[in-house]
N, C-alpha and C positions, 0 to 999 in steps of 0.2 A: 344028412339028407335036405334037411332046410337048403343047404348051401348049394347043394345038387339042383334043388328046384329052383334058387334064384338064377343059377347058370341057364337052364333051360328058359328059364322066363326072358331072361338078358339075350339069348340068343333066337329065340322067336321073335322077337320086339324088332332086333337088329335083322331080322328076314322080312319081317312085315314092310318097315320101312323102306327097304332097299325095293321094294316091288310099287309101293306108293309114295305119289310125290306129296309134300306139304306145304311150298311155298308156289303158290298157284299164279297166274294170271291169266284172266278170263277176258277176252273183248268180247263185244256185242253181249255184254251181259244183262243189257235192262231188259231184254224179251227172249223168247225163243228156246233154242238151243243153248244161249249161254247162259240165262237164267237158269234152267235147268242143271247144266254142268254147276253152277253156284252151289246151286241147294244140295246136288248130290254129292259133293265133295265136302261142304260144309261139316266141320266135326272141330271137337278139343284138338289142341295141337296143329290146326292147318291154320296157314296165312291166308286170303286172299287178296288178290288186287282186282278187284274188277272195273272195268272199264267200259262204257255204254253212252249213248249221245242224250237218250231223258233222265235226266237226274231224278225225276219224283220216282219211276218205277226203277231205277239202279237202287235208290234208296230203300225199297220195299224189299227187293232183292237181298241187298244187306244186310237188312232187319232180320229176312227170315235163316240166313246163314249165321248173323251173331247168337241168336234163339239157339240153334246147334251146335253151337259152343268156338266156331272159327272167330279169329282176328281178321279183320276186315278192311281196306282200304277201297277209297270208291274216287273215279274221276269220270269228268265229263269230259271227255275228248274225242275228237274226229281222227280217227285212225290215220289220214292223210296229211296231218298234222304233225310233220317228222318231228319238229323240234320238242314240242308240248306234250308227246310219245315218249320218246326216249328220254327225257329230264325224269317225268312220272317214273317210269321202269327204272332206271338208274337208282331212284332214290326208294324204291321198294325194294332193290336187290341188295342196296347199302343195310337198311333195315334187316333183311333177313334175305339169304342167296336164294335165289329164284330158282327152283328144280322143276315148274313146269309151265309151258306155256302154251295155252289155248287159246286160239285166235280163230274165234267164228262170226267176227263181224263182218257182214255183207249185204249187199242188197242185190234186187232183182230185176227184170224189165221182160216184157211180156208184149205181144201182140194187144193193140188197146181194144179190137173189136175184132169178132170173127170174121175170118176172109181178108184181113189187111196183113201186113207186116211190120215188123218191128221198127218202131223209130229210133234210128241209131244216133240223135242229136245226145244222147245222154250216155252212150257207148262209153266213151274217154273214160267218163267220171267214176261208171261201173267199175272198170278195170283197177282204176286210183284205190277205190274203198277194197276190191276183192283180191286182187293181186298185193297191187301197192302197199294196202294197209297192211297186210301180213308180212312182207318184208320190213317195212319200218318199222314193227313190234319184234321182228326177230333181229335186226342189224346192232342193235347196241347190248340183246340179252347172249344171243346164240355162242359170242366169242368167250362170253366169261364163263358159260354151259361148258364149253370146250377146254376151257384152262382149267376148272374144278374138277372136269373128266365126270359130270352127271349132270344130268337133264333129260327133260322130255318134251318135245314139241309136235303140239298136233297143229296141223294145216286141215281147214275145212273145202275140200273141193266137194263132188257131188254125182251121183250114178249118170247125172245129165252128162257127165264128162266123157262117156263110152257111149251112148246115145243121145248126141245132140237133137234137143227138141227144135223143130223150126220155128215156133215160135217164142225162143227165146235164143239166139244164137248168140247173142254179147255175153249172156250168162254162163251158156255152156262153153264159151271158149277162156273165159276167165275161170272157170273152174277146171278145165283141163291143163290151162296153164299153171295153177294150181298143184297140179296130179303131179306134172312133170316136173315142177321145180322142187317138191315134197321129195318124189322120189330119188331124183338126182342128188338132193341135197343128203337124205340118209346115208347114200352109198358111201361119201365123204366123214361125215358125223359120226358114224358108227365106231372109225378109228379109235376118238377122242371118248367113246361111250355115252354120247348123247342121240339118244332115239327121236327121229324124226319119222313121224306116222302122218298118213292121209286118210282124213275121214270122208267117205262118198255114202251119206244117208240118199235113201229116195224121198218119199215123201213123208214128213213130220209135221203133227198138227201143230203148226207155230201162225203166228201173225202171217208171217212170210208167205206162207202155201194157201193161208186164205186171202191171200189177196189177190188171186187170180183163180178163175174157173176153168176144170179141167177133169178129166178122168183122175183118180189119186189111187190107184190100188194099193193094197198092203199098207194103208196108211196106220203111221207108227205113233204113238204118242211121244209128247217130250220128254215124260220123266222115263219111259221104256229107252227111247233112244241114248239117254244121259247116262243110263247104267251100261247099256252095249259098246258106248265110246269108252267108258272108262275102265270096263274089262278088257278093251282090245288095248287101251293103253299102257295097261299093265302088263301084257302080254309083249308090248312092244310089237306089233305087229305093225307091215309096211302098210296095209290099207286097211282101213276099217269100214267096212261097207255092207249096208243092210238097208232093206230085208233082202236075204239072200236068194229068192225069187226073181225079183225084179233085177239084181243084181247081174245074174246068172242070164235072164233073159238080155239085159243089157251088154254084157261080153259076146253073146251068140251073136245080137244082131250086127256085131262088127265083121263077121264072116260072112253073112249074107248079102246075096247080091246088091249092089246101091237101091236100084228099084223095089226089091222087095223090101227092105229096111223103110224104105222114105211110105211105100205105102202102109205099113203100119205106124208109122210117127203122124201120117197125116189122118189117119182115121181118128186119132183124138188129138184134137186140136186144144188151145188156150186161149185166154183172154183174160185182160184184165177185168177183174170184178167192179160192177158202176158203171164198164166201157170205156176206162179212159187207161191207157197205158203207164205203167209204173216208169220212174226214170231214176237214176242214180242219186238222187235228193239224199244229200247227207241226212236229212230228216227219217228218212224211212230205213235207216239202217238196223239192221235187224239179222238172226241168224236162223 
């Protein structure tokens, strides 16, 4: 009986680890969703490589994660720095083969004040962070995951990718590009048992969301968002979108006449808190 119980326990343990990732990279981990996901995944037997721009905040997230039993590495790296990012990720992989890439780092940009249009001076930098940063993190590790035939990758789009708000066209476009890139990549990586998911949140209570003034329906706490994302990754979902009423409305808007959709979007304008437009400054990297 004891032998049978041990065998059952071993089988359960094997099943659990097959669903849960253990050696995880999280970019944008010093704040917002990245920090919440680090705390969500932190547990004994889990290794976390946390990357962010604000070292002081990153150290606080790391301390919380270690207190929960996780082994933690940290690095203050700009995700646009391909060489430094790649070297750190390969070092982490050599220590503990990575099976999770959660790529949260991102910036936003909105109109500086009501009635104005987006300042496009920072648009290229925004794309470099939101899209280029994710690709920079995938490039050195995704081939290793495919070779090992194990891994889970989370890219961060947005519900804004499906209903682009007129006050943040560059942000919405960068997230739409991530959705397209993620879904296309998923199709090929599945053959190597590597799952690519695109996370498409609505409004989440983070510093990034607080940086602009707007109607924010169905606002979700970062802790709840982290739980929803983890559940979606465990299920290897293609798109992890929440809250569902907002996601449904965004997808429905795609089938409406353009004039109708525009009127809806223009009814709820957004602008930067404090009246100054945010740009893709690396100091504002958040998730």
